[in-house]
C-alpha positions, 0 to 999 in steps of 0.5 A: 508462514502466512497467519490468517486472521479475521482482522481484515474482515472489518478493515478498510482498504489498502492501496498498494502504490507501485503494484506490478504484475511481475510476481518476483516483486515485493509489491506483487507479493504484498498484494497477494498476501493482503488478498490471502488475509481477506484485506480489500486491496486496490493495486495501483501501478504504471503497467497493465496487468493483474494480481490475483484477479485484481486489475492493476489501476494506472494513474491516480485513481479516486478511491474512497475509504483507504485505511492504508497506503503501502508504498513500493515507489522510491523516494525519487518518484514519490513527489508526483504522488504527494497531493494524491496521497493527501487527497486519499487521506488514509489513516496510515502510510507504510514506508516499505524498505527503500521507500523511506522519505522524511519529506513525505513522512512530515507532510503525511503527519501534518495532514493527520496520517500515521507513518510507519517504516515497516515491511508490509510482508513482515507485518502480515506474516506476524499478525501485526498489520 
């Protein structure tokens, strides 16, 4: 059940790292659920495509005012994004199931970034995002 709230109206952007045009993937579902909750979303992935009318951006785009990064990239592929994530300087990084990485979590905390092991879909559907 999707709980719609006004919380997203004053919320900064969420960058979905690992976005994909495959509608069966959790990153796709999280992006559409963020959109449905009026939370500005920036889908970043490795494949061309769209999610809910938003183009998936390839590479490591410069994005201002990122409040949250929600990870859908496994720990083995995360090191190439360490500097990028620290440069984005989000307020928090959500480690979705299967993305947990103690090294990145430590690095984030050392840079003043909150870390959270959680499922973005659950946080959104329960109004805890």
